[in-house]
Backbone bond lengths (Angstrom), bond angles and torsions (degrees), N, CA, C in turn:
res aa  C-N    CA-C-N  psi(-1)  N-CA   C-N-CA  omega(-1)  CA-C   N-CA-C  phi
1 M - - - 1.442 - - 1.527 109.13 -
2 K 1.334 115.73 134.77 1.451 120.85 -177.46 1.533 110.97 -73.92
3 K 1.316 115.63 134.43 1.462 121.07 178.95 1.535 109.31 -75.16
4 I 1.313 115.96 134.94 1.461 121.20 179.27 1.523 108.25 -83.54
5 S 1.335 116.11 130.24 1.460 120.61 -179.46 1.523 110.57 -69.04
6 T 1.311 115.92 159.60 1.467 121.72 176.81 1.523 110.10 -58.51
7 R 1.326 116.48 -42.37 1.467 121.28 179.72 1.532 110.05 -60.03
8 D 1.323 116.85 -45.81 1.460 120.14 179.65 1.525 111.80 -65.93
9 K 1.327 117.45 -36.84 1.469 119.75 176.07 1.528 110.20 -60.06
10 I 1.326 115.92 -44.62 1.472 120.55 179.92 1.531 110.06 -63.04
11 L 1.330 116.41 -48.88 1.469 119.73 -178.04 1.522 111.69 -65.85
12 N 1.314 117.59 -39.21 1.472 119.86 177.95 1.525 111.34 -62.59
13 S 1.321 116.50 -46.22 1.469 120.35 179.12 1.518 111.49 -66.13
14 A 1.319 116.82 -44.50 1.472 120.55 179.60 1.523 110.47 -61.85
15 H 1.309 116.55 -45.29 1.467 120.11 179.75 1.525 110.55 -58.28
16 K 1.311 116.22 -48.44 1.470 120.97 179.82 1.527 111.37 -60.68
17 L 1.324 116.62 -47.78 1.468 120.02 -175.99 1.528 112.40 -71.90
18 F 1.331 118.16 -39.63 1.470 119.99 176.56 1.522 109.29 -61.78
19 Y 1.314 116.73 -37.58 1.460 121.63 -179.92 1.531 111.11 -69.41
20 E 1.311 116.91 -46.27 1.459 120.46 -175.97 1.522 113.55 -76.85
21 R 1.344 117.13 -36.62 1.468 121.00 -173.45 1.519 113.92 -111.78
22 G 1.323 116.43 -25.68 1.456 121.68 -171.69 1.522 109.51 100.55
23 Y 1.310 115.17 160.31 1.469 121.43 -178.40 1.525 111.18 -64.86
24 N 1.327 116.64 -50.13 1.463 120.37 -174.61 1.527 113.40 -67.58
25 A 1.322 117.51 -27.24 1.465 120.73 -179.59 1.531 112.67 -88.81
26 T 1.326 116.40 2.48 1.471 120.88 -179.86 1.522 109.13 -113.05
27 S 1.302 116.62 125.23 1.465 121.15 178.48 1.524 110.42 -98.04
28 I 1.312 115.10 164.73 1.465 120.75 173.30 1.531 108.99 -57.78
29 D 1.324 116.84 -42.02 1.467 120.50 179.17 1.531 111.55 -60.30
30 D 1.346 117.05 -38.35 1.466 120.69 177.19 1.529 110.61 -61.14
31 I 1.316 115.49 -44.97 1.473 120.59 -179.09 1.528 110.04 -62.86
32 L 1.331 115.23 -47.57 1.466 119.51 -178.50 1.523 111.72 -63.84
33 K 1.320 116.68 -41.56 1.469 120.29 179.06 1.527 109.60 -62.27
34 D 1.331 116.82 -45.80 1.464 120.68 -179.62 1.531 111.19 -63.34
35 A 1.337 116.44 -37.03 1.470 121.55 -178.97 1.524 112.27 -81.67
36 G 1.333 116.92 -14.09 1.464 120.77 -177.56 1.516 112.56 72.08
37 L 1.343 115.85 37.51 1.473 121.24 -176.27 1.525 110.88 -125.61
38 N 1.337 115.66 168.82 1.467 120.24 175.41 1.531 110.22 -103.72
39 K 1.335 116.24 169.64 1.469 120.94 -175.52 1.519 113.39 -60.00
40 G 1.308 116.17 -36.39 1.456 118.95 179.87 1.520 111.98 -59.16
41 S 1.320 116.22 -33.84 1.462 120.83 179.08 1.517 111.27 -61.25
42 L 1.327 116.61 -43.18 1.460 120.70 -178.09 1.523 111.04 -73.34
43 Y 1.315 116.86 -49.02 1.462 119.83 -174.21 1.530 112.87 -72.06
44 H 1.309 116.65 -14.88 1.464 120.46 172.27 1.530 110.03 -72.07
45 L 1.345 116.30 -28.47 1.464 121.73 -175.37 1.525 114.53 -105.44
46 F 1.324 117.41 -28.84 1.464 122.53 -175.05 1.521 109.59 -134.42
47 K 1.336 116.48 149.46 1.466 120.66 177.47 1.525 111.64 -73.42
48 G 1.331 116.02 -28.67 1.458 119.74 -178.97 1.515 111.26 176.58
49 K 1.310 115.72 -168.17 1.461 122.24 -174.30 1.527 112.11 -64.00
50 K 1.315 117.14 -38.54 1.464 120.48 179.67 1.528 110.48 -60.68
51 E 1.314 117.09 -43.80 1.468 120.36 179.46 1.527 110.63 -65.44
52 V 1.308 116.90 -34.80 1.469 120.56 175.63 1.528 109.08 -63.08
53 L 1.335 116.88 -46.21 1.463 120.34 179.84 1.525 110.97 -61.22
54 L 1.316 118.24 -43.61 1.464 120.17 179.24 1.526 110.95 -60.26
55 A 1.326 117.00 -38.47 1.469 120.47 177.13 1.533 110.51 -68.35
56 V 1.325 117.89 -39.17 1.463 121.55 177.76 1.532 109.67 -61.86
57 I 1.319 117.33 -43.65 1.468 120.78 179.92 1.526 110.29 -59.66
58 E 1.318 115.98 -47.95 1.466 120.07 -176.21 1.527 113.08 -76.81
59 E 1.317 116.73 -44.56 1.462 120.33 -170.12 1.520 114.66 -94.67
60 R 1.294 117.49 -12.79 1.467 119.29 178.29 1.530 110.41 -117.49
61 I 1.321 117.25 -58.77 1.461 119.75 -174.80 1.527 111.14 -68.24
62 A 1.322 117.96 -52.72 1.472 120.49 179.13 1.522 110.92 -62.11
63 Y 1.313 116.27 -41.83 1.466 120.65 179.87 1.524 111.04 -62.39
64 N 1.323 117.21 -44.40 1.470 120.61 179.75 1.526 111.36 -61.84
65 L 1.330 117.23 -40.95 1.464 120.10 177.74 1.525 110.58 -65.82
66 E 1.313 116.46 -41.11 1.468 119.86 177.74 1.523 110.55 -59.94
67 Q 1.316 117.12 -45.29 1.468 120.43 179.74 1.526 111.12 -63.24
68 K 1.311 116.80 -37.24 1.462 120.52 -178.41 1.519 112.03 -70.32
69 Y 1.334 116.86 -38.18 1.462 120.36 -169.92 1.522 115.33 -113.89
70 K 1.323 119.40 2.20 1.467 121.08 -173.62 1.529 112.91 -59.57
71 D 1.315 118.43 -29.00 1.458 120.66 -177.55 1.527 113.64 -76.45
72 L 1.317 118.36 -9.76 1.463 120.77 -179.99 1.527 112.62 -59.08
73 A 1.311 117.28 -26.84 1.466 120.87 -178.25 1.524 112.24 -73.46
74 T 1.334 117.67 -18.70 1.457 119.36 -172.01 1.528 115.32 -126.30
75 V 1.308 118.77 -16.49 1.466 120.03 -175.76 1.530 111.33 -71.47
76 E 1.337 114.10 154.48 1.459 119.38 170.71 1.524 107.41 -75.67
77 N 1.301 116.08 145.05 1.462 122.95 179.60 1.534 111.36 51.97
78 P 1.322 116.22 64.93 1.462 120.20 -174.83 1.526 114.67 -62.40
79 L 1.317 118.14 -29.84 1.467 119.20 179.80 1.535 110.83 -69.15
80 Q 1.317 116.92 -39.42 1.472 120.56 175.06 1.528 110.53 -65.58
81 Y 1.333 115.87 -37.98 1.460 120.84 177.89 1.529 110.05 -61.73
82 L 1.339 116.61 -45.16 1.464 120.67 178.29 1.523 110.45 -61.95
83 K 1.312 116.79 -44.16 1.463 120.65 178.56 1.529 110.01 -57.21
84 H 1.324 116.30 -46.91 1.467 120.60 179.04 1.535 110.49 -59.99
85 K 1.339 117.10 -45.14 1.472 121.20 179.49 1.525 110.72 -58.63
86 L 1.320 115.71 -44.40 1.464 119.93 -175.85 1.527 112.55 -73.24
87 L 1.313 117.24 -28.16 1.463 119.75 -179.70 1.534 112.81 -91.53
88 T 1.327 116.93 -6.71 1.463 120.83 173.81 1.527 106.44 -90.18
89 T 1.318 116.01 96.96 1.464 121.66 -167.63 1.526 113.76 -104.58
90 D 1.321 117.87 11.83 1.469 120.10 -177.37 1.524 112.85 -54.70
91 S 1.330 117.04 -37.11 1.469 119.66 -176.25 1.535 112.69 -95.31
92 F 1.325 118.18 1.29 1.459 121.07 -179.73 1.521 110.52 -76.49
93 D 1.315 116.37 143.79 1.459 122.26 175.17 1.520 107.55 -114.56
94 F 1.319 115.37 91.74 1.457 119.10 -177.50 1.520 112.30 -74.69
95 K 1.316 117.59 -14.77 1.462 120.12 176.64 1.530 110.34 -65.16
96 H 1.340 116.18 -42.23 1.462 120.83 -176.16 1.526 113.80 -102.28
97 G 1.321 118.48 -13.34 1.452 121.38 177.02 1.518 113.23 85.15
98 C 1.313 116.19 -146.53 1.465 123.64 -176.83 1.528 109.27 -102.85
99 A 1.323 116.12 124.96 1.471 120.59 -178.67 1.526 111.44 -57.80
100 L 1.319 117.06 -42.97 1.466 120.76 -179.82 1.523 110.43 -64.75
101 N 1.309 116.80 -51.35 1.462 120.75 -177.38 1.533 111.66 -63.02
102 N 1.333 117.12 -39.83 1.463 119.78 178.17 1.527 110.82 -58.71
103 L 1.334 115.83 -45.42 1.473 119.24 -179.65 1.515 112.05 -69.88
104 V 1.325 117.62 -36.88 1.472 120.27 176.70 1.519 109.37 -58.22
105 Q 1.324 116.63 -46.36 1.463 119.99 -178.63 1.527 112.27 -66.74
106 E 1.325 116.33 -40.12 1.459 119.96 -176.28 1.530 112.88 -78.68
107 M 1.325 117.67 -41.32 1.459 119.83 -165.54 1.532 115.94 -110.43
108 S 1.318 119.77 -21.61 1.465 119.99 -177.70 1.524 113.45 -57.04
109 P 1.330 118.78 -41.57 1.460 117.87 179.55 1.529 114.53 -76.15
110 V 1.332 116.93 -7.63 1.458 121.29 -170.10 1.523 113.84 -100.43
111 D 1.327 116.74 -37.11 1.461 120.01 -172.26 1.522 110.03 -141.02
112 E 1.325 116.91 124.11 1.461 122.07 -175.48 1.530 112.67 -65.50
113 D 1.317 118.35 -41.00 1.466 121.05 179.64 1.533 110.95 -63.84
114 I 1.307 115.67 -43.43 1.458 120.20 179.37 1.528 109.67 -67.96
115 A 1.329 117.19 -41.31 1.470 120.90 177.94 1.527 110.69 -58.67
116 K 1.331 117.59 -42.23 1.476 121.20 178.72 1.521 111.15 -64.42
117 A 1.318 117.27 -42.66 1.467 121.13 179.51 1.530 110.50 -64.26
118 L 1.323 117.14 -41.54 1.459 121.22 179.12 1.523 111.16 -67.82
119 L 1.322 116.97 -40.84 1.465 120.91 178.32 1.526 110.67 -62.47
120 K 1.312 116.88 -39.15 1.470 120.75 177.94 1.528 110.01 -59.00
121 V 1.320 117.65 -45.73 1.466 121.25 -179.55 1.528 109.97 -68.50
122 Y 1.318 116.55 -40.76 1.469 120.45 178.83 1.525 110.08 -60.99
123 N 1.339 116.73 -41.56 1.468 120.98 177.63 1.524 111.11 -65.12
124 E 1.323 117.14 -36.65 1.470 120.79 176.13 1.528 110.10 -63.87
125 L 1.318 117.32 -40.55 1.457 121.08 177.65 1.532 110.08 -61.60
126 E 1.327 117.02 -44.39 1.464 120.10 176.95 1.520 110.91 -61.25
127 H 1.332 116.74 -36.25 1.468 119.94 178.47 1.528 110.92 -65.38
128 Y 1.308 119.05 -38.86 1.465 120.49 176.65 1.531 110.40 -60.44
129 Y 1.308 116.80 -42.16 1.463 120.10 178.94 1.535 110.04 -67.92
130 F 1.316 117.25 -35.81 1.468 121.68 173.86 1.536 109.21 -57.80
131 L 1.318 117.12 -44.15 1.464 121.20 178.69 1.528 111.25 -61.69
132 A 1.325 116.52 -33.34 1.466 120.25 178.27 1.520 111.58 -65.96
133 L 1.323 116.52 -21.38 1.469 121.46 -178.90 1.525 112.41 -97.31
134 R 1.315 117.48 6.69 1.467 120.84 -170.91 1.525 113.80 -60.37
135 E 1.318 118.52 -28.72 1.462 120.74 -178.66 1.533 112.64 -90.00
136 E 1.307 116.84 -3.69 1.464 120.38 -179.08 1.519 110.09 -78.45
137 S 1.323 116.82 144.64 1.469 121.03 -177.25 1.527 110.01 -88.92
138 M 1.329 113.62 87.06 1.465 122.01 176.69 1.522 107.46 -158.70
139 S 1.295 116.11 166.61 1.468 120.19 -179.59 1.526 110.50 -71.22
140 D 1.321 115.31 159.61 1.467 119.32 176.26 1.519 111.15 -59.99
141 E 1.313 116.67 -35.38 1.472 120.24 178.40 1.528 110.51 -62.41
142 E 1.326 116.61 -42.84 1.468 119.95 177.63 1.525 110.62 -65.89
143 K 1.328 117.02 -41.43 1.466 120.85 178.82 1.527 110.71 -61.02
144 K 1.328 117.23 -41.32 1.471 120.60 178.85 1.526 110.48 -63.54
145 A 1.327 116.49 -42.51 1.465 120.25 179.88 1.528 110.97 -65.43
146 I 1.317 116.91 -42.23 1.464 120.33 179.82 1.525 110.17 -68.88
147 A 1.339 117.60 -39.37 1.467 120.60 177.07 1.528 110.17 -59.54
148 K 1.312 116.81 -43.41 1.473 121.48 178.51 1.527 110.14 -61.78
149 M 1.326 116.68 -43.73 1.461 121.11 178.80 1.527 110.82 -64.37
150 M 1.330 116.81 -39.38 1.464 120.64 179.95 1.532 110.86 -65.23
151 V 1.325 116.57 -44.22 1.472 119.61 178.45 1.522 109.94 -61.01
152 A 1.326 116.52 -45.52 1.470 120.01 179.87 1.534 110.41 -61.07
153 T 1.321 116.80 -39.59 1.462 120.64 179.59 1.526 111.17 -67.20
154 V 1.329 116.75 -44.75 1.466 119.92 179.91 1.525 110.18 -63.80
155 E 1.329 116.97 -44.69 1.463 119.67 178.75 1.528 110.97 -62.81
156 G 1.317 116.66 -39.14 1.463 120.31 175.93 1.517 111.89 -64.86
157 A 1.325 116.47 -37.41 1.462 121.14 178.13 1.530 110.75 -65.16
158 I 1.324 115.79 -40.05 1.466 119.75 177.44 1.528 109.86 -64.09
159 M 1.332 115.75 -40.88 1.461 119.22 179.05 1.531 111.30 -65.79
160 A 1.334 117.01 -37.87 1.467 120.30 177.73 1.532 110.59 -63.50
161 A 1.330 116.08 -39.81 1.466 120.32 177.53 1.521 110.77 -67.58
162 K 1.332 116.54 -39.15 1.460 120.52 177.91 1.531 110.23 -63.46
163 A 1.322 116.91 -43.56 1.467 120.89 179.64 1.529 110.68 -62.28
164 A 1.332 116.64 -40.10 1.461 121.26 -178.97 1.526 112.39 -83.72
165 Q 1.345 116.28 -13.68 1.463 121.72 -173.05 1.529 109.88 53.74
166 D 1.338 113.98 42.51 1.458 121.86 -176.58 1.519 107.91 -156.89
167 K 1.323 117.57 137.72 1.464 119.88 -178.00 1.530 113.33 -77.65
168 A 1.315 119.12 -11.84 1.465 122.12 -175.68 1.531 113.22 -55.34
169 P 1.346 120.01 -46.01 1.466 118.07 178.52 1.533 112.52 -61.38
170 Y 1.316 116.44 -37.75 1.467 121.04 178.77 1.535 110.40 -61.52
171 I 1.315 116.43 -50.80 1.471 121.17 -178.57 1.527 110.09 -58.47
172 H 1.308 116.63 -46.03 1.469 121.23 -179.60 1.537 111.06 -59.96
173 I 1.316 117.16 -46.99 1.464 121.17 -178.23 1.524 110.58 -65.65
174 I 1.326 118.63 -43.20 1.465 121.03 -179.44 1.522 110.46 -64.24
175 R 1.304 117.70 -41.95 1.478 119.88 177.45 1.529 110.69 -60.88
176 Q 1.324 116.76 -41.96 1.462 120.26 178.59 1.536 111.08 -65.93
177 L 1.308 116.59 -39.21 1.466 120.48 177.90 1.516 110.63 -57.20
178 F 1.315 116.90 -45.34 1.474 119.35 -177.23 1.515 112.28 -77.01
179 K 1.316 119.01 -20.60 1.467 120.42 170.51 1.534 109.15 -65.07
180 L 1.329 116.14 -35.49 1.460 120.68 179.57 1.524 112.88 -76.54
181 T 1.341 116.81 -32.10 1.462 119.58 -172.66 1.523 113.83 -97.40
182 L 1.316 118.76 -18.91 1.474 119.61 -177.92 1.520 112.22 -97.17
């Protein structure tokens, strides 16, 4: 079994805690306790909590989205593939919602560096949805607008499920979205 590096322990714990509690409700001590590490371990690798969050955004959230959607560029019938991905909810956590959206809401108005990092990932997500529309007969400008609308709808659907603490609103909204787009 591969040994997990100290850096990965920190990022794994931070990602989990930022997702479950939010950035502001998570302290460095919380992260270290969850990771089973001491302060020297963190400060040897990161300047502070903000730098940890920036690494979580890039190395966990962006990476997870890339892994989920990377095949959209090459699969046959990418819009059907996206629909299948979005309706396969086994790994979704509707209790806590979307890690990206939660951080956008909490941190974008607070810190410019974090807002830029989150916007970069959000734009990447829109690009994946754009790729899902690649076979549709419309201009790239229309595809970009529809991709943006689809992301907003999916994020809203996740929020509706989080509010209800039930996946039913999400499933209903996603099915309706694809009735409009297919």
